[in-house]
RODO-2510 file (C-alpha; in nm, 4 decimals, decimal comma):
residues 421
     n   res          X          Y          Z
     1     m    -3,6822   -15,5600     1,5808
     2     k    -3,5887   -15,3711     1,2708
     3     t    -3,3459   -15,0820     1,2870
     4     l    -3,4335   -14,7432     1,1455
     5     a    -3,1772   -14,7999     0,8809
     6     t    -3,3394   -15,1389     0,7803
     7     i    -3,6846   -14,9794     0,7626
     8     a    -3,5563   -14,6825     0,5622
     9     a    -3,3777   -14,9284     0,3197
    10     e    -3,7263   -15,0960     0,2481
    11     l    -3,8889   -14,7666     0,1501
    12     q    -3,8636   -14,6604    -0,2042
    13     g    -3,7604   -14,2929    -0,2283
    14     y    -3,7080   -14,2526     0,1425
    15     d    -3,5668   -13,9107     0,2000
    16     p    -3,5547   -13,7895     0,5752
    17     q    -3,5222   -13,4197     0,4432
    18     a    -3,8303   -13,4364     0,2392
    19     l    -4,0805   -13,7152     0,3725
    20     s    -4,4384   -13,7030     0,2680
    21     v    -4,7278   -13,7637     0,5086
    22     s    -4,8033   -14,0992     0,3625
    23     g    -4,4402   -14,1961     0,3752
    24     v    -4,4317   -14,1094     0,7402
    25     n    -4,7227   -14,3283     0,8257
    26     t    -4,5752   -14,6251     0,6278
    27     f    -4,2434   -14,5817     0,8195
    28     m    -4,4382   -14,5694     1,1451
    29     s    -4,6417   -14,8802     1,0751
    30     r    -4,3104   -15,0734     1,0229
    31     l    -4,1546   -14,9299     1,3291
    32     v    -4,4107   -15,0079     1,6018
    33     e    -4,5143   -15,3374     1,7459
    34     p    -4,8299   -15,4335     1,9397
    35     v    -4,8162   -15,5173     2,2982
    36     t    -4,8397   -15,8909     2,3761
    37     a    -4,9573   -15,8849     2,7419
    38     q    -5,3233   -15,9137     2,8216
    39     e    -5,5563   -15,8863     3,1222
    40     t    -5,9185   -15,9510     3,2201
    41     v    -6,1383   -15,6587     3,3088
    42     g    -6,4850   -15,6150     3,4031
    43     i    -6,7260   -15,4488     3,1701
    44     f    -6,7366   -15,1054     3,3591
    45     q    -6,3516   -15,0953     3,3118
    46     a    -6,3622   -15,2016     2,9564
    47     l    -6,4561   -14,8809     2,7716
    48     g    -6,1803   -14,7777     2,5336
    49     r    -5,9776   -15,0900     2,5858
    50     v    -5,8760   -15,3200     2,2916
    51     l    -6,0094   -15,6797     2,2725
    52     a    -5,7189   -15,9321     2,3046
    53     q    -5,9470   -16,2282     2,2067
    54     d    -6,2622   -16,2744     1,9877
    55     v    -6,5804   -16,2755     2,1769
    56     i    -6,7910   -16,5730     2,0939
    57     s    -7,1570   -16,5351     2,1604
    58     p    -7,2780   -16,7884     2,4170
    59     i    -7,6335   -16,7370     2,3254
    60     s    -7,8404   -16,6411     2,0116
    61     v    -7,9810   -16,2885     2,0102
    62     p    -8,2798   -16,2940     2,0098
    63     a    -8,3180   -16,6142     2,1844
    64     h    -8,6512   -16,6715     2,0289
    65     d    -8,8695   -16,5486     1,7472
    66     n    -9,0447   -16,2405     1,8975
    67     s    -9,2725   -15,9609     1,8165
    68     a    -9,1157   -15,6351     1,6909
    69     m    -9,4037   -15,4308     1,8179
    70     d    -9,7303   -15,4167     2,0052
    71     g   -10,0083   -15,5786     1,7867
    72     y   -10,1782   -15,9185     1,7111
    73     a    -9,9768   -16,2222     1,6131
    74     f   -10,1322   -16,4778     1,3709
    75     d   -10,0452   -16,7467     1,0969
    76     a    -9,9951   -16,5570     0,7747
    77     a   -10,1118   -16,8718     0,5761
    78     q   -10,4747   -16,7337     0,6407
    79     l   -10,4037   -16,4247     0,4287
    80     k   -10,5794   -16,4434     0,0993
    81     p   -10,5049   -16,1844    -0,1886
    82     g   -10,7571   -15,9113    -0,2093
    83     v   -10,9600   -16,0382     0,0915
    84     a   -10,9717   -15,8876     0,4362
    85     l   -10,9035   -16,1195     0,7361
    86     t   -11,1121   -16,1384     1,0456
    87     l   -10,9621   -16,3111     1,3505
    88     t   -11,0817   -16,3861     1,7156
    89     v   -10,8446   -16,2510     1,9826
    90     a   -10,7790   -16,5731     2,1986
    91     g   -10,5751   -16,3873     2,4733
    92     t   -10,2972   -16,1512     2,5571
    93     l    -9,9181   -16,2368     2,5560
    94     r    -9,6776   -15,9908     2,7332
    95     a    -9,2952   -16,0029     2,7159
    96     g    -9,1150   -16,2431     2,9363
    97     a    -9,4021   -16,5001     2,9258
    98     g    -9,4784   -16,7936     2,7077
    99     w    -9,8072   -16,9095     2,5357
   100     p    -9,8840   -17,2697     2,6527
   101     h   -10,1896   -17,3155     2,4354
   102     r   -10,2512   -17,4017     2,0735
   103     v   -10,3769   -17,1234     1,8640
   104     e   -10,6495   -17,2369     1,6369
   105     p   -10,7105   -17,1325     1,2794
   106     g   -10,9191   -16,8052     1,2722
   107     q   -10,7506   -16,7010     1,6088
   108     c   -10,4788   -16,4532     1,6978
   109     i   -10,2991   -16,3321     2,0002
   110     k   -10,2814   -15,9786     2,1336
   111     i    -9,8997   -15,9546     2,1776
   112     m    -9,6541   -15,6976     2,3310
   113     t    -9,3110   -15,5990     2,1845
   114     g    -9,0473   -15,8541     2,2607
   115     a    -9,2813   -16,1315     2,3538
   116     i    -9,2085   -16,4760     2,2234
   117     m    -9,3978   -16,5750     1,9206
   118     p    -9,6290   -16,8731     1,9984
   119     s    -9,5899   -17,1871     1,7941
   120     g    -9,7531   -17,1699     1,4591
   121     l    -9,7501   -16,7878     1,4398
   122     d    -9,5247   -16,5913     1,2190
   123     t    -9,6638   -16,2459     1,1590
   124     v    -9,7657   -15,9353     1,3681
   125     v   -10,0026   -15,6780     1,2518
   126     p    -9,9534   -15,3440     1,4556
   127     q   -10,2469   -15,2642     1,6700
   128     e   -10,3066   -14,9345     1,5167
   129     l   -10,3634   -15,0828     1,1794
   130     v   -10,6579   -15,3051     1,2734
   131     t   -11,0236   -15,2396     1,3325
   132     s   -11,1839   -15,4081     1,6354
   133     d   -11,5335   -15,5440     1,6932
   134     g   -11,5561   -15,6865     2,0375
   135     p   -11,3414   -16,0070     2,0517
   136     n   -11,2592   -15,9831     1,6801
   137     i   -11,0120   -15,7723     1,4750
   138     a   -11,0111   -15,7198     1,1052
   139     i   -10,6995   -15,6785     0,8911
   140     a   -10,7490   -15,5077     0,5564
   141     a   -10,6561   -15,6821     0,2408
   142     g   -10,2903   -15,6273     0,1073
   143     l   -10,1757   -15,4741     0,4409
   144     l    -9,9203   -15,7442     0,5332
   145     r    -9,6846   -16,0084     0,4046
   146     a    -9,5991   -16,3272     0,5811
   147     g    -9,3263   -16,2672     0,8455
   148     d    -9,3882   -15,9021     0,8836
   149     n    -9,3030   -15,7403     1,2192
   150     r    -9,1331   -16,0566     1,3600
   151     r    -8,7843   -16,0756     1,4819
   152     q    -8,6208   -16,4065     1,4154
   153     l    -8,4192   -16,6220     1,6479
   154     g    -8,0555   -16,5276     1,6038
   155     e    -8,1131   -16,2534     1,3541
   156     d    -7,8681   -16,0257     1,5521
   157     l    -7,6244   -16,3028     1,6724
   158     m    -7,6152   -16,6685     1,6456
   159     q    -7,4856   -16,8732     1,9319
   160     g    -7,1167   -16,9840     1,8658
   161     q    -7,0464   -16,6987     1,6237
   162     p    -6,8074   -16,4032     1,6783
   163     a    -6,9845   -16,1104     1,8381
   164     l    -6,6728   -15,8914     1,8542
   165     r    -6,3370   -15,9432     1,7057
   166     q    -5,9735   -15,9350     1,8650
   167     g    -5,8447   -15,5871     1,7861
   168     q    -6,1588   -15,3969     1,8207
   169     l    -6,1868   -15,0747     2,0400
   170     l    -6,4582   -15,1310     2,2971
   171     t    -6,7046   -14,8367     2,2411
   172     p    -7,0270   -14,7820     2,4475
   173     a    -7,2189   -14,9809     2,1846
   174     a    -6,9811   -15,2593     2,2197
   175     l    -7,0351   -15,2670     2,6085
   176     g    -7,4075   -15,2855     2,5524
   177     l    -7,3575   -15,5766     2,3180
   178     l    -7,1398   -15,7616     2,5769
   179     a    -7,4106   -15,7099     2,8375
   180     s    -7,6861   -15,8326     2,6076
   181     l    -7,4904   -16,1635     2,5972
   182     g    -7,4655   -16,1828     2,9621
   183     i    -7,0876   -16,1402     2,9490
   184     e    -6,9317   -15,9599     3,2518
   185     q    -6,5605   -15,9678     3,1816
   186     v    -6,3318   -15,9518     2,8729
   187     a    -5,9825   -16,0208     2,7823
   188     v    -5,8022   -15,6815     2,6640
   189     w    -5,4574   -15,5971     2,5825
   190     r    -5,2780   -15,4105     2,8576
   191     k    -5,2856   -15,0423     2,8421
   192     l    -4,9836   -14,8731     2,6697
   193     r    -4,7682   -14,6811     2,9202
   194     v    -4,6726   -14,3457     2,7589
   195     a    -4,4214   -14,0774     2,9158
   196     y    -4,4342   -13,7289     2,8143
   197     f    -4,2363   -13,4218     2,8812
   198     s    -4,1688   -13,0788     2,7350
   199     t    -3,8230   -12,9448     2,6774
   200     g    -3,6680   -12,5853     2,6844
   201     d    -3,5459   -12,3371     2,9264
   202     e    -3,8080   -12,0789     2,8157
   203     i    -4,1048   -12,3145     2,9346
   204     l    -4,2845   -12,2494     3,2532
   205     s    -4,4938   -12,4854     3,4500
   206     l    -4,8277   -12,3774     3,6062
   207     g    -4,7807   -12,2256     3,9329
   208     q    -4,4386   -12,0643     3,8351
   209     p    -4,4300   -11,6801     3,8180
   210     p    -4,4111   -11,5237     3,4631
   211     r    -4,0741   -11,4036     3,3532
   212     e    -3,9543   -11,2188     3,0406
   213     g    -3,9177   -11,4409     2,7268
   214     a    -4,0855   -11,7457     2,8925
   215     v    -4,4077   -11,9032     2,8146
   216     y    -4,6411   -12,1280     2,9975
   217     d    -4,6412   -12,4964     2,8705
   218     s    -4,9732   -12,5929     2,7146
   219     n    -4,8435   -12,8921     2,5212
   220     r    -4,8181   -13,1164     2,8305
   221     y    -5,1751   -13,0652     2,8962
   222     t    -5,2922   -13,1133     2,5325
   223     v    -5,0788   -13,4429     2,5016
   224     f    -5,2219   -13,5615     2,8255
   225     g    -5,5789   -13,5083     2,7104
   226     l    -5,5084   -13,6756     2,3798
   227     l    -5,3435   -13,9741     2,5360
   228     s    -5,6096   -14,0085     2,8014
   229     r    -5,8664   -14,0000     2,5376
   230     l    -5,6818   -14,2870     2,3642
   231     g    -5,6911   -14,4950     2,6928
   232     c    -5,3114   -14,4758     2,7615
   233     e    -5,1499   -14,4840     3,1014
   234     v    -4,9881   -14,1457     3,0981
   235     i    -4,6613   -14,0656     3,2940
   236     d    -4,6291   -13,6865     3,3027
   237     m    -4,2508   -13,6011     3,3463
   238     g    -4,3032   -13,2251     3,3519
   239     v    -4,0635   -12,9738     3,1928
   240     v    -3,7040   -13,0772     3,1423
   241     r    -3,4538   -12,7881     3,1007
   242     d    -3,1862   -12,7871     2,8202
   243     e    -2,9141   -12,9471     3,0318
   244     p    -2,7644   -13,2658     2,9220
   245     a    -2,7563   -13,4373     3,2592
   246     l    -3,1280   -13,3608     3,3025
   247     l    -3,2259   -13,4624     2,9545
   248     e    -3,0205   -13,7938     2,9896
   249     a    -3,1870   -13,8672     3,3110
   250     a    -3,5380   -13,8001     3,1796
   251     f    -3,4920   -14,0039     2,8523
   252     t    -3,3344   -14,2844     3,0545
   253     q    -3,6002   -14,2978     3,3212
   254     a    -3,8837   -14,2814     3,0563
   255     a    -3,7333   -14,5660     2,8393
   256     l    -3,7159   -14,7961     3,1395
   257     q    -4,0772   -14,7693     3,2390
   258     t    -4,2754   -14,7095     2,9201
   259     d    -4,3745   -14,8312     2,5764
   260     a    -4,3499   -14,4792     2,4200
   261     i    -4,1943   -14,1395     2,4985
   262     i    -4,3361   -13,8283     2,3556
   263     t    -4,1594   -13,4883     2,3704
   264     s    -4,2275   -13,1524     2,2401
   265     g    -3,9481   -12,8973     2,1223
   266     g    -3,5885   -12,9344     2,0552
   267     v    -3,6263   -13,1180     1,7061
   268     s    -3,6036   -12,8134     1,4754
   269     v    -3,3174   -12,7482     1,2290
   270     g    -3,0628   -12,5241     1,3796
   271     e    -3,1707   -12,5384     1,7466
   272     a    -2,8857   -12,5041     1,9765
   273     d    -3,0143   -12,7161     2,2588
   274     y    -2,9051   -13,0579     2,3749
   275     t    -3,2269   -13,2461     2,3052
   276     k    -3,1344   -13,3827     1,9581
   277     l    -2,7848   -13,4715     2,0721
   278     m    -2,9129   -13,6726     2,3659
   279     m    -3,1766   -13,8400     2,1516
   280     k    -2,8721   -13,9596     1,9268
   281     k    -2,6662   -14,0569     2,2067
   282     l    -2,9212   -14,2760     2,3840
   283     g    -3,1179   -14,4331     2,0944
   284     d    -3,1601   -14,5257     1,7276
   285     v    -3,3360   -14,1873     1,6202
   286     a    -3,4006   -14,0253     1,2873
   287     f    -3,4782   -13,6565     1,2396
   288     w    -3,7184   -13,5714     0,9591
   289     k    -3,8393   -13,2713     0,7665
   290     i    -4,1834   -13,3682     0,6657
   291     a    -4,3689   -13,2012     0,3658
   292     m    -4,6495   -13,0703     0,5801
   293     r    -4,7850   -12,7681     0,7419
   294     p    -4,8030   -12,7141     1,0244
   295     g    -4,5364   -12,9680     1,1827
   296     r    -4,2464   -12,9857     0,9656
   297     p    -3,9743   -13,1008     1,1967
   298     m    -4,0071   -13,4434     1,3811
   299     a    -3,7860   -13,7160     1,5464
   300     v    -3,8780   -14,0833     1,5515
   301     g    -3,7012   -14,3870     1,6759
   302     r    -3,6275   -14,5879     1,9850
   303     i    -3,4547   -14,5441     2,3100
   304     g    -3,4133   -14,8850     2,4684
   305     n    -3,7383   -15,0651     2,3914
   306     a    -3,9503   -14,7417     2,3901
   307     v    -4,0644   -14,5915     2,0768
   308     l    -3,9738   -14,2209     2,0753
   309     f    -4,1862   -13,9375     1,9071
   310     g    -4,0102   -13,6137     1,9107
   311     l    -4,2659   -13,3454     1,8088
   312     p    -4,2227   -12,9750     1,7185
   313     g    -4,2787   -12,7108     2,0031
   314     n    -4,5535   -12,5053     1,8504
   315     p    -4,8856   -12,6008     2,0134
   316     v    -5,0814   -12,6466     1,6928
   317     a    -4,7996   -12,8352     1,5394
   318     v    -4,8038   -13,0763     1,8330
   319     m    -5,1687   -13,1557     1,7902
   320     v    -5,1584   -13,1984     1,4122
   321     t    -4,8520   -13,4236     1,4201
   322     f    -5,0137   -13,6268     1,6932
   323     l    -5,3376   -13,6776     1,5088
   324     a    -5,1554   -13,7391     1,1652
   325     f    -4,8820   -13,9801     1,3001
   326     v    -4,8689   -14,0570     1,6767
   327     r    -5,2078   -14,1514     1,7167
   328     p    -5,2305   -14,4166     1,4425
   329     a    -4,8860   -14,5578     1,5588
   330     l    -5,0236   -14,5798     1,9298
   331     l    -5,3342   -14,7595     1,8169
   332     q    -5,1269   -15,0212     1,6331
   333     m    -4,9141   -15,0628     1,9469
   334     m    -5,2330   -15,1024     2,1473
   335     g    -5,3230   -15,4004     1,9413
   336     s    -5,6210   -15,2204     1,7572
   337     t    -5,7342   -15,2877     1,4169
   338     a    -5,9041   -14,9431     1,4024
   339     t    -5,8262   -14,7492     1,0855
   340     a    -5,7910   -14,3865     1,0408
   341     p    -6,1343   -14,2090     1,0746
   342     p    -6,2611   -14,1382     0,7038
   343     l    -6,2041   -13,8033     0,5569
   344     l    -6,5380   -13,6302     0,4756
   345     k    -6,6181   -13,3903     0,1961
   346     a    -6,7329   -13,0422     0,2636
   347     r    -6,7739   -12,7299     0,0418
   348     s    -6,5230   -12,4651     0,1215
   349     l    -6,6910   -12,1313     0,1946
   350     e    -6,3780   -11,9280     0,1032
   351     a    -6,0717   -11,9466    -0,1263
   352     l    -5,7587   -12,1214     0,0373
   353     r    -5,4032   -12,0661    -0,0606
   354     k    -5,2092   -12,3799    -0,0963
   355     k    -4,8705   -12,4679    -0,2501
   356     p    -4,8512   -12,8125    -0,4212
   357     g    -4,5675   -13,0378    -0,2704
   358     r    -4,6802   -13,0483     0,0958
   359     t    -4,9886   -13,1780     0,2875
   360     e    -5,1705   -12,8862     0,4774
   361     y    -5,3861   -12,8965     0,7598
   362     q    -5,5985   -12,5866     0,8181
   363     r    -5,8208   -12,5454     1,1098
   364     g    -6,1814   -12,5181     1,0128
   365     t    -6,5395   -12,4986     1,1312
   366     v    -6,7659   -12,7476     0,9752
   367     s    -7,1403   -12,6711     0,9633
   368     t    -7,4534   -12,7948     0,7587
   369     g    -7,5651   -12,5809     0,4738
   370     a    -7,9054   -12,4806     0,3624
   371     d    -7,9131   -12,7755     0,1239
   372     g    -7,8091   -13,0237     0,3900
   373     s    -7,4517   -13,0667     0,2691
   374     l    -7,1365   -13,0152     0,4777
   375     q    -6,9540   -12,6822     0,4413
   376     v    -6,6393   -12,5432     0,6081
   377     r    -6,4555   -12,2243     0,6591
   378     t    -6,1291   -12,1555     0,8398
   379     t    -6,0978   -12,0274     1,1685
   380     g    -5,8809   -11,7338     1,0453
   381     n    -5,5120   -11,6961     1,1213
   382     q    -5,3379   -12,0322     1,0764
   383     g    -5,0199   -11,9785     1,2511
   384     s    -4,8875   -12,2889     1,4368
   385     g    -4,8777   -12,0829     1,7697
   386     v    -5,2463   -11,9655     1,7525
   387     l    -5,3793   -12,2352     2,0226
   388     s    -5,7223   -12,0627     2,0289
   389     s    -5,8013   -12,1665     1,6680
   390     m    -5,7857   -12,5379     1,7707
   391     v    -6,0622   -12,4659     2,0351
   392     q    -6,2621   -12,2678     1,7806
   393     a    -6,2364   -12,5494     1,5131
   394     n    -6,4259   -12,8657     1,5117
   395     g    -6,2196   -13,0256     1,2318
   396     l    -5,9171   -12,9903     0,9999
   397     i    -5,9318   -12,9088     0,6333
   398     v    -5,6771   -13,1636     0,4844
   399     l    -5,5250   -13,0397     0,1516
   400     a    -5,3439   -13,3034    -0,0203
   401     h    -4,9735   -13,3296    -0,1145
   402     k    -5,0203   -13,2373    -0,4915
   403     q    -5,3255   -12,9969    -0,4328
   404     g    -5,2989   -12,6406    -0,5227
   405     d    -5,5177   -12,3310    -0,4455
   406     v    -5,8850   -12,4084    -0,3508
   407     a    -6,1528   -12,1695    -0,4935
   408     a    -6,4618   -12,0929    -0,2898
   409     g    -6,7191   -12,3580    -0,3586
   410     d    -6,4686   -12,6289    -0,4271
   411     l    -6,4953   -12,9561    -0,2279
   412     v    -6,2326   -13,0310     0,0193
   413     n    -6,1417   -13,3118     0,2696
   414     i    -6,2144   -13,2616     0,6389
   415     m    -6,1002   -13,4671     0,9385
   416     m    -6,3545   -13,4225     1,2204
   417     f    -6,2233   -13,3666     1,5860
   418     e    -6,5237   -13,5363     1,7685
   419     g    -6,4148   -13,7937     2,0166
   420     v    -6,0356   -13,7178     1,9557
   421     i    -5,9442   -13,3684     2,0608
***
């Protein structure tokens, strides 16, 4: 397990007082380590978990050549260029049944979607494309090619081949794939255990009466939601006041029972509370000034075997730093091979002010323009305490480190919220 000093020495140009967003993520990737324990869960409990082993397909899918639609199956060798084909219908074949008889030349079988293709037949003509005359059908010249509308054995998955890979997040589609293979249980990495608490004498918990100068804690509930969406086992430790004994007890307790600790507040420059002092006393912790907006101050390190993420106190800054840094780090700890969601391009509907030398995350509302392309406008006030703007937004406008002002009509990068916030 590398110390923070060792990691810092490996990074060219590392400066804790002026770290870039990319520098933070590089540091994080070297700090965290995946869990090693695994467990077996049923398919109904597997959603959002991370596969600990490759899933090898026990069967081929489909298990037989079959019809891709309702129509008539026949041998395409009978097709002649420029000549219509007339065939006699020898019977009807439904899905789930076989055809025990030989299909003679000049014959076809009426077949339903999913039904096994009878031996010797390789093509299906959709029923709406034929003309029928009693027991016969006619297929117009040039309508089909050999193999049309036939699903081949194993064209989705072949028996013995990997269906899902170790490190994949199990999505609803992945659960359906497992079920299609007859697989009821899978091996997954154990859930991450993450403790979270807010710090500060000015923070009120829900149920406490208002008092002058105090604010209700929103960060606990936001982080709880973000961690729950990620599939973590969340340990809510409430609000911890700025008292050394209380902070020491909270950090010590959290480090003994979790893989990661997340706090909000107490990491800004010049703050007179005890949070930073206690982090330093109990662990190997670095304090950063990140070239970003919002979310400049952040602490990171270890207390015992738990990774520590000390986030800023402002609600929007908490969410942005979580999305930019903490979420990718936790996914790596979960054993996931998932990469960061791709940044999409959208046309800005307004001019945006931006200073080069920092990455900015502006809350935006993304929509589809008249021409079908994506467009985005900000939610207005971009203050890091304007929590309502994160509810109004459906994504972040990501303005790169070296980027300057944006003119209306320029393309910008956007990070969508769907499935995350």
